[in-house]
N, C-alpha and C positions, 0 to 999 in steps of 0.2 A: 259844663253840660255834656252829657253823654247820650249816645244812642244805645238803647238796651233792647235785646231780643228775648222774648219769652216763648218757650215751647209749651203750648197749651195742650193738656191731656183731655181726652174724651173717653167715655165708657157708655156703650149702648147709645151712641150718637148724642150724648149729653156731656156738657163740660163738667169736669171734676172741680170741686171747690178749691183745690190746691192751685188751679190755674188762675183764679182770681187773687189768691194770696201771692202768687208769683208776680202778678201785675202790680200789686201794692209794693212788693219788694223792688220791682223794677223802677217804679216811680221814685223811690228813695235813692236808688243808685243813680238814676238819670240826672238828679238835681236840676230839674227843669228842662231836661232834654227830651228826646223823642223816645217813645215806647212803641215797639213793634212786636206783634204777636204772630205766631205761625201755628196752623192746625194741620195735622197729617191725616190722610185718608179721604173718605168721601164726605167731609164736612160741608154743610151748606152755609149760606150767607146769614141765616138766623143766628148761628153760633158766633159768627164774626161780629154781628151787631151787639151781642151780649159782651164780648170782649171789649168792644168800643165803649160801651157804657161803663166799663170798669177801668178805662184809662188807656186802651190801645189806640194809637193814632193811625196805624196802618196794620192790616191783617193779611197775611199770606195764606191762601188755601192751597196747600201742597198736595197734588193729586197723583196717584199711581196705584194700580191694583195691589201692588206689594205692600202698600202702606195701610191697608184696611185692617190688618192685624199686626201687632208688633213683632218684628224680627230684628236682631241686632244689625245685620248687614244692611237691610233696606233703610232703616231709620238713621244709621250712621251716615250712609251716602246722602240721604235726603237732607239731614240737618247740616252737613258740611256744605252742601250746595246753597242752602238758604243763608248760611253765615257768609258765604262768598258773595252772594248777591246783595245782602243787606249791609254788610260791613259794620257790624255792631262793635261797640266798645266793651259790651258786657252781654253775657248770655245767662238766663235764669230759667230753671225748670224745677219741678217738684222732686223731693227726695222720696220718690215712690219706687215701686219695683222696676218701672221703665227707666226713671231718672237715674237710679243707682247703677243700672246696667249701661245706659247710653252715655251719660255724661263723661265717665272716664275714657270711654272709647274715642269719643269725638275730641276731647281735650288732648289725649295722647296723639291722635292723628294730626291735629293742627298745631301741636306744640304749645298748648295753653296750660297755665296752672289751673288748679281746681280746688275750691273749698266746698266740701260736701256737708250735708246735714246741718245747715245753719238754722238756728232757732230765733235769731234776732239780728237786726241791722242797725248800726249807729252811723252818724254822719262821718263821712271820710272817703268811702264807706269802710266800716269795720264790721266783721261778721262774728257773731257769737255762736259757738257750737259746743256741745257736750263732749267730754272725754272721760275715760275710766268708768264706762258704763253709767254715765250720768252723775258721778260723784263730784265732778268739777267741771268748770266751763273755761274755755279759752277764747281770746279775742284775736282774730287774724285779719291781716290786710294784704292786699296785693301791692307789691312794690314796683312791679313793672309788667307790661303786657296787658292783654285783655283779661277781663274778669269773667270767670266761669263759676257759677255757684248753683248748688241745689239746696232747696229749703224744705225743712220738715213740715208736713201738713199740720194744721191747727195751731200754728205758732205766730204767723204774721197776720195781723188784723187786716181784714178785707176793706178796701176803700168803699165808701158809699157810692152805689151806682148812680150815674147821671142819666136819667131817662131821656131817650131821644137822641143822645149823643151818637154821632156817626164816625166812621173811619173809612179811609181808602181801602178798598178790597182788591187784592191782586191774586189772580189765579196763576199758579206755577206748576208746570208739568215736570216732575222730577225725572232725572235720567238715572235709572237704577239698573244695574247689570251684575252678572257673576254672583248670583245669590246662592249661598250654600244651604239656606233653610227656606222652605216654602210651607206656609200654613195652609193645610187642606180643610181642617175643621177644628172648631174650638168646642170642647165638651167641658162644661162646668161641673165640678164636684159639689159645690155648695151654691145655694140660691138665697143667700142672705138678703134681707130687705134693705139693710143699711151697710154701706161700705165701712169695713172695720177700721181702715186707716184714716178715715175722715169723720168717723162717728163722734158726735158731741157727748154721747152717753154710752158706756160700755158695761155690760154685765158679764163678768168673767168667772169661769169655774175651774177648780183644780181637782186634785185627787179626791177631795172630800165629796164630790158629787157621786162617787162610787160606781157609776155605770153610765151607759149612754142615755138611759131613761132619766138619770139624775139631772140632765141638762134641760128637761122639759119645764120645771118651775122657773129656771132662769130665762128661758125663751118667752114664757108667759109674762114675766116682769118686763122683759125687753120690748115685747109687743105693746104693753101699756105705755112705756116711756118713749117709744119710737127709737129704741136703742139697738146697738149691735151686740152680738154674743161673741165672747172671746174665750180663750182657755190658756192654761199653763202648759208647759211642755209635759209635765207629769200626766195630765189628763189625756194629752195627745198620745204619749207613749203607751198609756194603758189601753188605748183603743176606744176611749169614750167619745171621741170626736175626731174630725179631720184635722190634719196639720195646717190647713188653710186658716184655722182659727187661732193658731199659736201666737201668743204674745210673749216677747222676751228677747234676750240677747241673740238667740238663733231663730227668732220668729219676727213678728211685726213689732215696730216701735210706735206706740200710740201716745197721744197727749190730749185726751178728751177733757171736757169740762167736768164730767163726773165719771169716776171709775169705781164700780162696786165689785169687790173681790170676794167670791163665795167659795169657801173651802180651800183657799190657797194659803199655804204656809208662809210664803214670802221668800223663796230662795233668791239669792243675789241675781241669778240669771233672769228670773222673771221681773224683779224690780228694775232691772236695766231697761226693760221694755215699757214700763208704765209709771215709774216713779215721778215723772214730770207732769202727771195729770194734775189738773187744777184742784180738784177735790177727790180724795180717796176715802172710800168707805169699805171697811173690812168686816167680814162675817166669818167667824171661826170658833169652833168649840174649845180650842186651846188658847187660854189667855196669855200664854207665853210665846205664841206664834210671832215670828219676826215681822210679819206683814203689819202688825199693830204699831211697829216703830215708825213706819212711814205713813200710816193712815191718819187722816184728819178726824175721822169718826170710827169707832170700833164697836162691834156688837158681838159679845161672847155668847154663842148659842149654836144650836143645830140649824144649819142652813135650810133644811127641809121644813123646819117650823118657822124660821124667820122670813125667808123669801116669800112664801105665800101670804104672810101677814103684811109685808111691805106692798105686795101686789094689790091686795084689797084696799089698803090705805091710800095708795096712789090713785086707784080707780075712783075712790070717793073724792079725793082732793082735786083730781083733774075733771071730774064731772061738774 
């Protein structure tokens, strides 16, 4: 049995779904041992109770003004202090923008090994992760020392919450100093309704949308399905949308339940970011487009004709 520490992520004072996935992963790693969670910033006890319902036996509320927004220096110091106090055998966090930046820093600082971007966990524990842009998978184990792992969102099934389950809540004042970066203000360039990295459904556009206005039909379909809108690098490079929407090897890696690719040819760089989606639907005028080779369903046609038809049919079906 092991003691496992989970760093839970929040956004707009709400827990991200990957935090619950990390708790499920921690339960597998712990093998009946203790699961401890930590939240940084100004989190309240309501969030701690949610973590308890998903399996955390103890929750640390780590407080400091410098933790209200992510900075590498502050989070590295805070996580190192939590690890020192908890003494875990394993640390788990999401393979998110924060996790990808923070985990290697802390692992290097403490001399731990790190397995990143795990998409599955087997008994042992052994961690499954993609390589070669998702063309193959490898199974890796820690042979010595503490386990430090980041998990890809939307891959580890969340455990069923136990309503009313409680956890010991511990307030911890972090000792943070010598900061090289201070966040004065956060200005968001996009105001998407659904977090792209955790979306269950994604409507994505490529160069075939032809312009910024070409994303409007995609957004309308996304609104109907409660989906997020993404884009290929080609669409971002052409100035049709912000790079925050980019999906691919140099953008976000997503694994939604449904991925609808509109006007995307299917370059290998884009496939690396979405090929592990559970169901892929491709809409393209070119029947020879590479995207059809990975698609579960293909529609050969003009996206400006097909997408509005899909939107209307989904409206009728969902009504």
